[in-house]
TORDOKE-541195 format. One record per residue (C-alpha): residue number from 1; residue in three letters; x, y, z negated. Coordinates in steps of 0.05 Angstrom, whole numbers. Layout:
% TORDOKE-541195
+------+------+--------+--------+--------+
: bagu : dofi :     xx :     yy :     zz :
+------+------+--------+--------+--------+
:  NUM :  ALA :      X :      Y :      Z :
...
+------+------+--------+--------+--------+
END
This chain:
% TORDOKE-541195
+------+------+--------+--------+--------+
: bagu : dofi :     xx :     yy :     zz :
+------+------+--------+--------+--------+
:    1 :  MET :   -469 :    344 :   -208 :
:    2 :  SER :   -429 :    405 :   -227 :
:    3 :  GLU :   -383 :    457 :   -198 :
:    4 :  MET :   -316 :    432 :   -175 :
:    5 :  PRO :   -270 :    437 :   -236 :
:    6 :  LEU :   -211 :    447 :   -189 :
:    7 :  SER :   -204 :    481 :   -122 :
:    8 :  PRO :   -193 :    436 :    -60 :
:    9 :  ALA :   -119 :    455 :    -61 :
:   10 :  GLU :   -113 :    436 :   -134 :
:   11 :  TRP :   -147 :    369 :   -121 :
:   12 :  VAL :    -95 :    355 :    -68 :
:   13 :  GLN :    -40 :    375 :   -116 :
:   14 :  LEU :    -69 :    329 :   -169 :
:   15 :  ASN :    -75 :    272 :   -119 :
:   16 :  LEU :     -1 :    279 :   -100 :
:   17 :  GLN :     18 :    282 :   -173 :
:   18 :  LEU :    -20 :    218 :   -190 :
:   19 :  GLN :     10 :    185 :   -128 :
:   20 :  GLU :     80 :    201 :   -156 :
:   21 :  LEU :     96 :    244 :    -94 :
:   22 :  HIS :    110 :    307 :   -133 :
:   23 :  ARG :    176 :    280 :   -159 :
:   24 :  ARG :    225 :    222 :   -149 :
:   25 :  ARG :    242 :    182 :   -210 :
:   26 :  ARG :    302 :    134 :   -216 :
:   27 :  GLY :    316 :     62 :   -234 :
:   28 :  LYS :    283 :     -6 :   -235 :
:   29 :  ALA :    239 :     13 :   -295 :
:   30 :  ALA :    213 :     72 :   -254 :
:   31 :  THR :    198 :     24 :   -197 :
:   32 :  LEU :    154 :    -19 :   -243 :
:   33 :  ALA :    121 :     43 :   -273 :
:   34 :  THR :    105 :     68 :   -202 :
:   35 :  ILE :     72 :      2 :   -183 :
:   36 :  ALA :     31 :      5 :   -247 :
:   37 :  GLN :     11 :     78 :   -232 :
:   38 :  LEU :     -8 :     64 :   -160 :
:   39 :  GLY :    -44 :      0 :   -179 :
:   40 :  TYR :    -16 :    -38 :   -120 :
:   41 :  VAL :     36 :    -33 :    -65 :
:   42 :  GLN :     14 :    -62 :      2 :
:   43 :  ILE :     58 :   -116 :     34 :
:   44 :  ASP :     68 :   -114 :    109 :
:   45 :  SER :    111 :   -156 :    155 :
:   46 :  ILE :    126 :   -105 :    210 :
:   47 :  HIS :    201 :    -94 :    211 :
:   48 :  VAL :    217 :    -42 :    265 :
:   49 :  VAL :    240 :     -3 :    205 :
:   50 :  GLU :    245 :    -24 :    131 :
:   51 :  ARG :    181 :    -59 :    110 :
:   52 :  ALA :    122 :    -20 :     82 :
:   53 :  HIS :    126 :    -42 :      9 :
:   54 :  HIS :    199 :    -20 :      4 :
:   55 :  HIS :    185 :     46 :     40 :
:   56 :  VAL :    127 :     63 :     -6 :
:   57 :  LEU :    172 :     55 :    -66 :
:   58 :  HIS :    231 :     91 :    -33 :
:   59 :  SER :    185 :    151 :    -24 :
:   60 :  ARG :    176 :    155 :    -99 :
:   61 :  VAL :    240 :    126 :   -131 :
:   62 :  ALA :    302 :    164 :   -110 :
:   63 :  ASP :    352 :    107 :   -118 :
:   64 :  TYR :    304 :     51 :   -101 :
:   65 :  GLN :    337 :    -16 :    -84 :
:   66 :  PRO :    296 :    -70 :    -48 :
:   67 :  GLN :    324 :   -125 :    -93 :
:   68 :  TRP :    289 :    -92 :   -152 :
:   69 :  LEU :    222 :   -116 :   -124 :
:   70 :  ASP :    248 :   -188 :   -121 :
:   71 :  GLU :    275 :   -181 :   -192 :
:   72 :  LEU :    209 :   -154 :   -219 :
:   73 :  LEU :    173 :   -213 :   -186 :
:   74 :  ALA :    224 :   -262 :   -217 :
:   75 :  GLU :    215 :   -229 :   -285 :
:   76 :  ARG :    139 :   -240 :   -279 :
:   77 :  LYS :    126 :   -165 :   -286 :
:   78 :  ILE :     90 :   -161 :   -219 :
:   79 :  PHE :     55 :   -213 :   -177 :
:   80 :  GLU :     32 :   -223 :   -106 :
:   81 :  TYR :    -41 :   -226 :    -89 :
:   82 :  TRP :    -97 :   -192 :    -50 :
:   83 :  SER :   -118 :   -121 :    -65 :
:   84 :  HIS :   -154 :    -93 :     -5 :
:   85 :  ALA :    -96 :   -128 :     32 :
:   86 :  ALA :    -35 :   -168 :     12 :
:   87 :  ALA :      0 :   -131 :    -44 :
:   88 :  TYR :     46 :   -130 :   -104 :
:   89 :  LEU :      6 :   -116 :   -167 :
:   90 :  PRO :     25 :   -103 :   -240 :
:   91 :  MET :     22 :   -166 :   -281 :
:   92 :  GLN :    -23 :   -133 :   -333 :
:   93 :  ASP :    -77 :   -132 :   -280 :
:   94 :  PHE :    -73 :   -207 :   -267 :
:   95 :  ARG :   -141 :   -225 :   -297 :
:   96 :  PHE :   -175 :   -181 :   -246 :
:   97 :  SER :   -147 :   -223 :   -189 :
:   98 :  LEU :   -189 :   -280 :   -219 :
:   99 :  PHE :   -252 :   -247 :   -193 :
:  100 :  ARG :   -236 :   -262 :   -120 :
:  101 :  LYS :   -203 :   -328 :   -136 :
:  102 :  GLN :   -266 :   -352 :   -171 :
:  103 :  GLN :   -308 :   -332 :   -111 :
:  104 :  LEU :   -263 :   -371 :    -64 :
:  105 :  GLN :   -265 :   -432 :   -110 :
:  106 :  GLN :   -340 :   -429 :   -107 :
:  107 :  GLY :   -341 :   -432 :    -31 :
:  108 :  LYS :   -333 :   -361 :     -6 :
:  109 :  LYS :   -291 :   -362 :     58 :
:  110 :  HIS :   -225 :   -325 :     65 :
:  111 :  TRP :   -193 :   -338 :    134 :
:  112 :  PHE :   -203 :   -412 :    146 :
:  113 :  ALA :   -253 :   -465 :    126 :
:  114 :  PRO :   -216 :   -504 :     71 :
:  115 :  ASP :   -186 :   -572 :     91 :
:  116 :  HIS :   -193 :   -604 :     23 :
:  117 :  GLN :   -154 :   -668 :     41 :
:  118 :  MET :    -95 :   -626 :     67 :
:  119 :  MET :    -99 :   -581 :      5 :
:  120 :  ARG :    -95 :   -642 :    -41 :
:  121 :  TRP :    -34 :   -668 :     -3 :
:  122 :  VAL :      1 :   -601 :     -5 :
:  123 :  ARG :    -15 :   -589 :    -78 :
:  124 :  ASP :     11 :   -659 :    -96 :
:  125 :  ARG :     76 :   -645 :    -59 :
:  126 :  VAL :     87 :   -579 :    -96 :
:  127 :  THR :     70 :   -613 :   -162 :
:  128 :  ALA :    121 :   -668 :   -150 :
:  129 :  GLU :    177 :   -631 :   -113 :
:  130 :  GLY :    173 :   -561 :   -142 :
:  131 :  PRO :    171 :   -495 :   -104 :
:  132 :  LEU :    159 :   -502 :    -29 :
:  133 :  LYS :    147 :   -457 :     31 :
:  134 :  ALA :    109 :   -469 :     95 :
:  135 :  SER :    172 :   -489 :    133 :
:  136 :  ASP :    184 :   -546 :     84 :
:  137 :  PHE :    125 :   -581 :    115 :
:  138 :  THR :    126 :   -616 :    183 :
:  139 :  ALA :    106 :   -569 :    239 :
:  140 :  THR :     49 :   -587 :    285 :
:  141 :  THR :     26 :   -558 :    351 :
:  142 :  ALA :    -43 :   -542 :    324 :
:  143 :  LYS :    -73 :   -477 :    348 :
:  144 :  ASN :   -121 :   -444 :    300 :
:  145 :  GLY :   -141 :   -379 :    332 :
:  146 :  PRO :   -121 :   -323 :    379 :
:  147 :  TRP :    -69 :   -291 :    333 :
:  148 :  TRP :    -63 :   -343 :    277 :
:  149 :  ASP :    -16 :   -399 :    298 :
:  150 :  TRP :    -10 :   -432 :    230 :
:  151 :  GLN :      1 :   -505 :    220 :
:  152 :  PRO :    -50 :   -541 :    175 :
:  153 :  ALA :     -2 :   -545 :    116 :
:  154 :  LYS :      9 :   -469 :    118 :
:  155 :  GLN :    -66 :   -458 :    119 :
:  156 :  ALA :    -72 :   -504 :     59 :
:  157 :  LEU :    -17 :   -467 :     22 :
:  158 :  GLU :    -51 :   -400 :     35 :
:  159 :  GLN :   -119 :   -426 :     13 :
:  160 :  LEU :    -90 :   -454 :    -51 :
:  161 :  PHE :    -55 :   -388 :    -63 :
:  162 :  MET :   -119 :   -348 :    -51 :
:  163 :  GLN :   -159 :   -394 :    -96 :
:  164 :  GLY :   -108 :   -385 :   -151 :
:  165 :  GLU :    -79 :   -456 :   -155 :
:  166 :  LEU :    -11 :   -433 :   -127 :
:  167 :  MET :     28 :   -368 :   -137 :
:  168 :  VAL :     86 :   -336 :    -99 :
:  169 :  LEU :    148 :   -350 :   -139 :
:  170 :  ARG :    194 :   -311 :    -92 :
:  171 :  ARG :    206 :   -297 :    -19 :
:  172 :  GLU :    262 :   -324 :     23 :
:  173 :  LYS :    274 :   -285 :     88 :
:  174 :  PHE :    204 :   -258 :     77 :
:  175 :  GLN :    174 :   -329 :     73 :
:  176 :  LYS :    131 :   -342 :     12 :
:  177 :  VAL :    157 :   -395 :    -36 :
:  178 :  PHE :     98 :   -425 :    -74 :
:  179 :  ASP :     94 :   -460 :   -141 :
:  180 :  LEU :     38 :   -482 :   -186 :
:  181 :  THR :      5 :   -423 :   -221 :
:  182 :  GLU :     16 :   -452 :   -290 :
:  183 :  ARG :     91 :   -457 :   -277 :
:  184 :  VAL :     95 :   -384 :   -254 :
:  185 :  LEU :     51 :   -345 :   -301 :
:  186 :  PRO :     82 :   -315 :   -363 :
:  187 :  GLY :     50 :   -333 :   -430 :
:  188 :  GLY :      3 :   -288 :   -469 :
:  189 :  LEU :    -40 :   -263 :   -410 :
:  190 :  ASP :   -115 :   -253 :   -415 :
:  191 :  LEU :   -142 :   -305 :   -366 :
:  192 :  ARG :   -216 :   -291 :   -374 :
:  193 :  PRO :   -247 :   -280 :   -305 :
:  194 :  PRO :   -282 :   -212 :   -303 :
:  195 :  ASP :   -355 :   -208 :   -285 :
:  196 :  ARG :   -380 :   -161 :   -230 :
:  197 :  GLU :   -389 :   -103 :   -279 :
:  198 :  GLU :   -319 :   -110 :   -307 :
:  199 :  PHE :   -289 :   -117 :   -238 :
:  200 :  ALA :   -326 :    -55 :   -212 :
:  201 :  GLY :   -301 :    -17 :   -274 :
:  202 :  HIS :   -229 :    -40 :   -259 :
:  203 :  LEU :   -235 :    -13 :   -188 :
:  204 :  ILE :   -260 :     54 :   -214 :
:  205 :  ASP :   -206 :     59 :   -267 :
:  206 :  ARG :   -149 :     43 :   -220 :
:  207 :  PHE :   -174 :     90 :   -165 :
:  208 :  LEU :   -184 :    149 :   -211 :
:  209 :  GLN :   -118 :    136 :   -244 :
:  210 :  SER :    -80 :    139 :   -178 :
:  211 :  HIS :   -122 :    191 :   -139 :
:  212 :  GLY :   -158 :    235 :   -189 :
:  213 :  CYS :   -226 :    233 :   -156 :
:  214 :  GLY :   -262 :    187 :   -109 :
:  215 :  SER :   -329 :    169 :    -77 :
:  216 :  SER :   -363 :    101 :    -86 :
:  217 :  ALA :   -344 :     83 :    -15 :
:  218 :  GLN :   -271 :    100 :    -26 :
:  219 :  ILE :   -266 :     64 :    -92 :
:  220 :  SER :   -298 :      1 :    -61 :
:  221 :  TYR :   -257 :      5 :      3 :
:  222 :  LEU :   -254 :    -64 :     37 :
:  223 :  ARG :   -286 :    -96 :    -24 :
:  224 :  ALA :   -345 :   -131 :      9 :
:  225 :  GLY :   -410 :   -127 :    -30 :
:  226 :  LEU :   -385 :    -84 :    -87 :
:  227 :  LYS :   -405 :    -13 :    -67 :
:  228 :  ALA :   -472 :    -17 :   -102 :
:  229 :  ASP :   -440 :    -43 :   -166 :
:  230 :  VAL :   -388 :     12 :   -164 :
:  231 :  GLN :   -440 :     66 :   -151 :
:  232 :  GLN :   -484 :     41 :   -208 :
:  233 :  GLN :   -427 :     43 :   -258 :
:  234 :  LEU :   -403 :    111 :   -235 :
:  235 :  LEU :   -472 :    140 :   -248 :
:  236 :  ALA :   -476 :    105 :   -316 :
:  237 :  ARG :   -408 :    132 :   -336 :
:  238 :  GLN :   -428 :    202 :   -314 :
:  239 :  ALA :   -492 :    197 :   -355 :
:  240 :  GLY :   -450 :    177 :   -415 :
:  241 :  GLY :   -406 :    237 :   -407 :
:  242 :  GLU :   -342 :    201 :   -387 :
:  243 :  LEU :   -343 :    223 :   -315 :
:  244 :  GLY :   -363 :    285 :   -277 :
:  245 :  SER :   -381 :    292 :   -204 :
:  246 :  PHE :   -383 :    344 :   -149 :
:  247 :  GLN :   -403 :    349 :    -76 :
:  248 :  TRP :   -349 :    360 :    -24 :
:  249 :  GLN :   -355 :    354 :     51 :
:  250 :  GLY :   -419 :    315 :     47 :
:  251 :  GLN :   -394 :    264 :     -4 :
:  252 :  ARG :   -403 :    257 :    -78 :
:  253 :  TYR :   -337 :    252 :   -115 :
:  254 :  PHE :   -329 :    227 :   -186 :
:  255 :  TYR :   -272 :    245 :   -234 :
:  256 :  ARG :   -252 :    236 :   -307 :
:  257 :  GLN :   -271 :    293 :   -351 :
:  258 :  ASN :   -203 :    295 :   -385 :
:  259 :  LEU :   -162 :    314 :   -323 :
:  260 :  PRO :    -86 :    318 :   -332 :
:  261 :  GLN :    -49 :    383 :   -328 :
:  262 :  LEU :    -25 :    400 :   -259 :
:  263 :  ALA :     50 :    391 :   -247 :
:  264 :  PRO :     91 :    433 :   -198 :
:  265 :  ALA :     88 :    409 :   -126 :
:  266 :  SER :    148 :    383 :    -89 :
:  267 :  HIS :    182 :    424 :    -35 :
:  268 :  ARG :    214 :    363 :     -3 :
:  269 :  VAL :    192 :    331 :     62 :
:  270 :  LYS :    165 :    261 :     51 :
:  271 :  LEU :    162 :    213 :    110 :
:  272 :  LEU :    104 :    168 :     90 :
:  273 :  ASN :     94 :     96 :    110 :
:  274 :  PRO :     32 :     80 :    152 :
:  275 :  PHE :      9 :     35 :     95 :
:  276 :  ASP :     24 :     85 :     40 :
:  277 :  ASN :    -29 :     88 :    -15 :
:  278 :  LEU :    -40 :    162 :      1 :
:  279 :  VAL :    -57 :    152 :     74 :
:  280 :  ILE :    -88 :     83 :     78 :
:  281 :  GLN :   -159 :    110 :     78 :
:  282 :  ARG :   -164 :    151 :    141 :
:  283 :  GLN :   -229 :    186 :    124 :
:  284 :  ARG :   -203 :    208 :     56 :
:  285 :  LEU :   -140 :    236 :     88 :
:  286 :  GLN :   -183 :    275 :    137 :
:  287 :  HIS :   -227 :    302 :     81 :
:  288 :  TRP :   -173 :    327 :     35 :
:  289 :  PHE :   -113 :    340 :     80 :
:  290 :  ASP :   -149 :    358 :    145 :
:  291 :  PHE :   -104 :    307 :    178 :
:  292 :  ASP :   -130 :    256 :    229 :
:  293 :  TYR :    -82 :    198 :    226 :
:  294 :  GLN :    -84 :    129 :    258 :
:  295 :  ILE :    -29 :     77 :    259 :
:  296 :  GLU :    -21 :     56 :    332 :
:  297 :  VAL :      9 :    -13 :    321 :
:  298 :  TYR :    -58 :    -44 :    340 :
:  299 :  VAL :    -71 :      5 :    398 :
:  300 :  PRO :    -52 :    -18 :    468 :
:  301 :  ALA :     14 :     14 :    489 :
:  302 :  GLU :    -17 :     53 :    547 :
:  303 :  LYS :    -67 :     86 :    499 :
:  304 :  ARG :    -18 :    107 :    444 :
:  305 :  LYS :    -12 :    182 :    432 :
:  306 :  ILE :     45 :    181 :    383 :
:  307 :  GLY :     78 :    113 :    384 :
:  308 :  TYR :     79 :     43 :    355 :
:  309 :  TYR :    100 :     60 :    283 :
:  310 :  SER :     87 :    131 :    266 :
:  311 :  LEU :    101 :    161 :    197 :
:  312 :  PRO :     58 :    218 :    170 :
:  313 :  ILE :    102 :    278 :    149 :
:  314 :  LEU :     83 :    310 :     82 :
:  315 :  TYR :    110 :    379 :     64 :
:  316 :  ARG :     87 :    426 :      9 :
:  317 :  GLN :     20 :    389 :     -2 :
:  318 :  GLN :      4 :    387 :     73 :
:  319 :  CYS :      9 :    333 :    125 :
:  320 :  ILE :     44 :    373 :    180 :
:  321 :  GLY :     55 :    320 :    233 :
:  322 :  GLN :     81 :    251 :    247 :
:  323 :  MET :    139 :    215 :    280 :
:  324 :  ASP :    147 :    148 :    314 :
:  325 :  VAL :    209 :    112 :    289 :
:  326 :  LYS :    251 :     51 :    304 :
:  327 :  ALA :    315 :     27 :    271 :
:  328 :  LEU :    370 :      2 :    318 :
:  329 :  ARG :    404 :    -37 :    263 :
:  330 :  ALA :    462 :    -64 :    304 :
:  331 :  GLU :    480 :      7 :    327 :
:  332 :  LYS :    462 :     36 :    259 :
:  333 :  VAL :    418 :     89 :    292 :
:  334 :  LEU :    348 :    110 :    271 :
:  335 :  LEU :    309 :    131 :    334 :
:  336 :  VAL :    258 :    186 :    325 :
:  337 :  GLN :    222 :    165 :    388 :
:  338 :  HIS :    169 :    220 :    383 :
:  339 :  LEU :    164 :    278 :    335 :
:  340 :  LEU :     99 :    316 :    334 :
:  341 :  LEU :     84 :    375 :    288 :
:  342 :  GLN :     16 :    408 :    281 :
:  343 :  ASP :      9 :    472 :    321 :
:  344 :  SER :     -2 :    511 :    257 :
:  345 :  THR :     64 :    489 :    226 :
:  346 :  ARG :    112 :    547 :    215 :
:  347 :  LEU :    181 :    527 :    240 :
:  348 :  THR :    220 :    558 :    182 :
:  349 :  ASP :    292 :    548 :    161 :
:  350 :  ALA :    267 :    517 :     96 :
:  351 :  LEU :    226 :    465 :    133 :
:  352 :  ARG :    283 :    449 :    181 :
:  353 :  GLN :    331 :    437 :    123 :
:  354 :  ALA :    280 :    394 :     85 :
:  355 :  LEU :    262 :    354 :    147 :
:  356 :  ARG :    335 :    341 :    166 :
:  357 :  GLN :    349 :    318 :     95 :
:  358 :  ALA :    289 :    271 :     96 :
:  359 :  LEU :    311 :    242 :    162 :
:  360 :  SER :    382 :    231 :    137 :
:  361 :  GLU :    357 :    196 :     74 :
:  362 :  TYR :    307 :    154 :    112 :
:  363 :  ALA :    361 :    134 :    162 :
:  364 :  ALA :    407 :    112 :    105 :
:  365 :  PHE :    349 :     74 :     73 :
:  366 :  ASN :    344 :     35 :    139 :
:  367 :  GLY :    418 :     20 :    140 :
:  368 :  CYS :    431 :     72 :    194 :
:  369 :  VAL :    488 :    121 :    196 :
:  370 :  HIS :    452 :    176 :    235 :
:  371 :  TRP :    386 :    192 :    270 :
:  372 :  GLN :    371 :    211 :    341 :
:  373 :  LEU :    312 :    252 :    367 :
:  374 :  ILE :    284 :    225 :    432 :
:  375 :  LYS :    220 :    264 :    445 :
:  376 :  ALA :    189 :    328 :    419 :
:  377 :  ARG :    164 :    394 :    446 :
:  378 :  PRO :    221 :    438 :    471 :
:  379 :  GLU :    211 :    490 :    416 :
:  380 :  ILE :    216 :    436 :    363 :
:  381 :  VAL :    279 :    407 :    394 :
:  382 :  ALA :    311 :    476 :    395 :
:  383 :  TRP :    291 :    489 :    324 :
:  384 :  LEU :    310 :    422 :    293 :
:  385 :  LEU :    375 :    412 :    333 :
:  386 :  PRO :    406 :    481 :    337 :
:  387 :  ASP :    471 :    489 :    376 :
+------+------+--------+--------+--------+
END
């Protein structure tokens, strides 16, 4: 290990730069480039405001349009699969999805025990009829778990998707439309399944590309059984001179020796999605931003401190607070149901202007005409909503 080549503040600056949060580019091409730079964009179904995958891209592409994601999928430039969760991924990374698919084909369990008879029937129907979604199959009253209420055909579709026999061709009202993989994939792709060493290397490359530095635990986040492989390769790459490492807050961080030049930081306020790539790892956010964040969707209502769907607020390289939001689409009003700023936050005119601009842009992104503050400390209300 060596001395930190950058100060903690510079590492944060680099992280925001590699996360494309230091600027906002424009256009569909920039949307594709952003997905490639981030490595993935997580898909989430919660819709109290615009869905997570659109919000993540809106935070980075100034004129982002949700239909661009559909178009990129139709153009076979991105694909849906599992990263650490359901995600859109750049098509050039397709072969690395084969690692998990191969494991599932060999018997590793995903959510359900495979029903091979049902899977054959579903696959035969897709083969004969073309693209289908779960609602194209006859519903049953089968109950399959406390929060999964999927009919057997939907389970079979998902298993075939996870094993790689089906792909998502498009979505219709957020429902996946599946087709045979060979009818969806573009030509010319490398389809050799990676071995464990290659896949661990891919995880390292993508993480360092999008974050600048990382520990073995962060790089293998939610990748069961791969932490030791990642750690071994990190050490080997360091021994070969490709990577350096340093100790920070009790963890060993690895980085590429040829770090990019730092770009100027943004002075805009960014309202980040709870599933944003920057904040998805709570411990990492605490280490580098001194910000303890937890999405409270899964917290019982009586135990929530902020609210159901709270957005971290990023300003000048710091997470300064969070706000719980909900879009009243019929009324075209974005409710800021609870705004909480850190006690150390200086309530300056520059911050007020930047926050109000961010709220107006986020309201418009959600199809709302204006925003309304419901709850905040009295001094914040007086500062943000002057007479």
